[in-house]
C-alpha positions in Angstrom: 0.0 0.0 0.0 1.4 3.4 -1.0 1.9 5.7 1.8 0.6 9.3 1.5 1.7 11.7 4.1 -0.6 14.3 5.6 -0.7 17.6 4.5 -2.8 20.5 5.6 -3.6 21.5 1.9 -5.7 18.4 1.3 -8.6 16.8 2.9 -9.5 13.3 2.1 -13.0 12.6 3.4 -13.2 9.2 1.8 -9.5 8.1 1.6 -8.7 5.0 -0.7 -5.3 3.4 -1.2 -6.0 2.6 -4.9 -9.1 4.3 -6.2 -9.6 4.2 -9.9 -9.2 8.1 -10.0 -8.8 11.0 -7.7 -10.5 14.1 -8.1 -8.9 17.2 -6.7 -11.4 19.9 -5.9 -10.4 23.6 -5.5 -12.6 26.3 -4.0 -13.4 29.9 -5.0 -11.7 33.2 -3.6 -12.1 32.9 0.1 -13.9 29.7 -0.1 -13.3 26.1 1.8 -13.8 22.6 1.3 -17.3 23.2 2.5 -18.0 24.1 -1.1 -17.7 20.4 -2.0 -19.0 18.9 1.3 -21.6 16.8 -0.6 -19.6 15.5 -3.4 -18.0 12.7 -1.4 -21.5 11.1 -0.9 -22.4 11.8 -4.7 -19.4 10.5 -6.3 -19.2 6.7 -6.9 -16.8 4.7 -4.7 -14.3 4.3 -7.5 -13.5 8.0 -7.3 -11.9 9.8 -4.5 -12.6 13.3 -3.7 -9.6 15.3 -2.6 -10.7 18.6 -1.2 -8.0 21.6 -1.4 -7.9 23.8 1.9 -5.7 26.9 1.2 -4.2 28.8 4.1 -6.4 31.1 5.8 -9.3 29.0 6.4 -10.6 26.3 8.5 -8.0 25.0 10.7 -5.3 26.9 8.7 -6.4 30.4 9.8 -3.1 31.5 11.5 -1.0 30.4 8.5 0.1 33.3 6.0 -1.5 33.6 2.7 0.4 33.1 -0.4 2.0 36.2 -2.0 1.0 35.4 -5.6 -0.2 32.7 -7.9 3.2 31.1 -8.4 3.9 30.7 -4.7 0.2 29.3 -4.2 0.6 26.8 -7.2 3.9 25.6 -6.1 3.1 25.0 -2.6 -0.1 23.2 -3.6 1.9 21.5 -6.2 4.1 19.7 -4.0 1.3 18.9 -1.6 -0.5 17.1 -4.7 2.5 15.1 -6.0 2.2 12.2 -3.7 -1.3 11.5 -4.7 -0.3 11.1 -8.5 0.3 7.6 -8.2 -3.2 7.0 -9.5 -5.1 8.6 -12.5 -6.5 12.0 -11.3 -8.7 14.7 -12.5 -9.2 18.3 -11.3 -12.2 20.6 -10.7 -11.7 24.3 -9.9 -14.5 26.8 -9.2 -14.2 30.5 -10.0 -10.7 31.6 -8.8 -10.2 27.8 -8.2 -10.5 27.2 -12.1 -7.5 29.6 -12.7 -5.4 27.7 -9.9 -6.4 24.4 -11.3 -5.0 25.2 -14.8 -1.8 26.7 -13.6 -1.4 23.7 -11.3 -1.9 21.4 -14.1 1.0 23.2 -16.1 3.2 23.3 -13.0 3.1 19.7 -12.5 3.4 18.7 -16.4 6.5 21.2 -16.4 8.2 18.9 -13.7 7.4 15.5 -15.5 4.3 14.4 -13.6 1.5 12.6 -15.0 -1.3 14.6 -16.9 -4.6 14.7 -15.4 -7.6 12.8 -17.1 -9.6 15.9 -17.3 -9.6 19.6 -16.2 -12.8 21.2 -15.2 -13.0 25.0 -15.1 -16.2 26.4 -13.6 -17.7 29.9 -13.4 -14.4 31.4 -14.6 -13.4 33.5 -17.8 -10.7 32.1 -20.0 -7.2 33.6 -19.4 -7.3 35.7 -22.4 -10.5 37.5 -20.9 -9.1 37.8 -17.4 -10.8 40.7 -15.7 -8.4 41.7 -12.9 -10.3 43.9 -10.5 -10.0 46.1 -7.3 -12.3 44.3 -5.0 -9.6 43.4 -2.6 -9.1 47.1 -1.9 -12.7 47.6 -0.7 -13.4 48.1 3.1 -14.9 45.2 5.0 -18.3 46.5 4.7 -18.2 46.7 1.0 -16.2 43.5 0.8 -18.9 41.6 2.8 -21.5 43.2 0.4 -19.8 41.7 -2.7 -19.8 38.3 -1.1 -23.6 38.5 -0.6 -24.1 39.7 -4.1 -22.4 36.9 -5.5 -24.4 34.5 -3.3 -21.8 32.3 -1.9 -22.0 33.4 1.5 -25.1 33.4 3.8 -25.8 37.2 4.7 -26.6 36.3 8.3 -23.2 35.0 8.9 -21.5 38.2 7.6 -23.6 40.3 9.9 -21.9 38.8 12.9 -18.5 40.8 13.4 -16.6 37.7 14.8 -17.6 35.8 11.5 -16.3 38.7 9.5 -12.9 38.7 11.3 -12.4 35.1 10.5 -13.7 35.1 6.9 -12.8 38.3 5.4 -9.0 38.1 5.6 -8.7 35.0 3.4 -11.3 36.6 1.2 -9.5 39.9 0.6 -6.2 37.9 0.4 -7.5 35.6 -2.3 -9.1 38.7 -4.1 -5.6 40.3 -4.4 -3.9 37.2 -5.6 -6.4 36.7 -8.4 -7.0 40.4 -9.3 -3.4 40.7 -9.7 -2.6 37.6 -11.6 -0.8 38.1 -14.6 -2.9 35.7 -16.5 -0.1 34.3 -18.9 -0.3 30.7 -18.6 2.6 28.5 -20.0 0.1 26.8 -22.5 -2.7 24.7 -23.1 -3.0 21.3 -21.5 -2.9 17.7 -23.1 -6.1 16.4 -21.4 -9.9 17.2 -22.2 -11.2 20.4 -20.7 -14.9 21.0 -19.8 -16.0 24.7 -18.8 -19.0 24.8 -16.6 -20.9 27.8 -16.1 -24.4 29.1 -14.6 -26.8 30.5 -17.0 -27.3 33.6 -15.1 -23.9 34.2 -13.7 -23.2 37.9 -14.1 -19.4 37.4 -13.7 -18.7 36.0 -17.1 -20.1 35.7 -20.7 -20.9 32.5 -22.4 -17.9 33.6 -24.7 -15.5 33.9 -22.1 -16.4 30.7 -20.8 -16.3 29.1 -24.3 -12.9 30.6 -25.0 -11.3 28.0 -22.6 -11.2 25.8 -25.9 -8.0 27.4 -26.7 -6.2 26.0 -23.6 -6.3 22.5 -24.7 -5.0 20.2 -27.2 -7.8 17.6 -26.7 -11.5 17.5 -26.7 -13.4 20.6 -25.2 -17.0 20.8 -24.0 -18.9 23.8 -22.4 -21.8 22.9 -20.0 -24.2 25.4 -18.9 -26.6 25.0 -15.8 -29.5 26.9 -14.5 -28.3 29.4 -11.5 -25.7 32.0 -10.9 -22.1 32.2 -10.0 -22.8 29.3 -7.4 -24.9 27.1 -9.5 -23.0 24.2 -8.4 -24.3 24.5 -5.0 -28.0 25.0 -6.2 -27.5 21.7 -8.4 -25.0 19.6 -7.0 -26.4 16.2 -8.0 -26.6 17.4 -11.7 -23.1 19.0 -11.5 -21.5 15.7 -10.1 -23.5 13.6 -12.6 -22.2 15.7 -15.4 -18.4 15.6 -14.2 -18.6 12.0 -13.6 -20.1 11.1 -17.0 -17.2 13.2 -18.6 -14.6 11.3 -16.6 -16.0 8.0 -18.3 -15.6 9.4 -21.6 -12.2 8.4 -23.1 -10.1 11.3 -24.7 
C-alpha cells in the first residue's frame, strides 16, 4: 500500500489506497472545502474526492496567505505530487479554475502525469481575465460583494466575529487573483470542460467558451441553471455531469 503523508493542503473525506481516479477539488476566492461537502456522498466509490484547503481558513486560519499565484501553485503542487500515483482529474470553481489550470501546467513542467480531465467552473478563460480592485474595498463593501455573488449567507456576515475570521482570506484571495498576470505557459494535453451558470453575471458565454484554446484535447462547454454558485444549487446534476465526462475516453 502506498503511503501518503498528511498535508494541511488536502482533505480526503473518503480516503482510498488505490481508487480508479482521484478528483482534486479547488474552491473559489475565500472559499473552503465546504463548497464540496456533498461530493463525497455523490461521487461513486471508485472516485476519491480530494478537497483543497488553502491557508487562511478552517484549521489554517493562522497560516500566512501566499504572496502570489506562483507561490500558491507551487505549494499546492508539492502537496499534490504524492497522490499522483493514481489517475487524477481536477475541478476548480471561479478563482479555483485558474489555480487548477496553473497547477496542471506546473505539474506537467516537472514531469508528472497529466490529469484525465480539467474542469474549469464559473471562470473566464485567461485571455479574458478581468482583474479588479475588490481586494481594496473596506470590510463592509467586501462583505456586500460576497452577498451579491451568493456564496455566503448574509446572516453570517452580519456577525462581527465571523467577518474577522472570513474576510482576511477573502481579501487575500481577491488580491491574488486580481493581480494575476494571466499568462499561462500553454494549453493542457487532456480534455477540458468549462461549466457555467446561465445567469452568472461574472462572465459571458463567450468568455467561458474561450477555454477551448487552452487544451489540445476535446473541449466542451456546459451551462446549468443558476448564478455564480450554480453548483451549490444543483450539486446532483453537476456531479453527474462531471462523472459522465470522466467516463468518456479522450
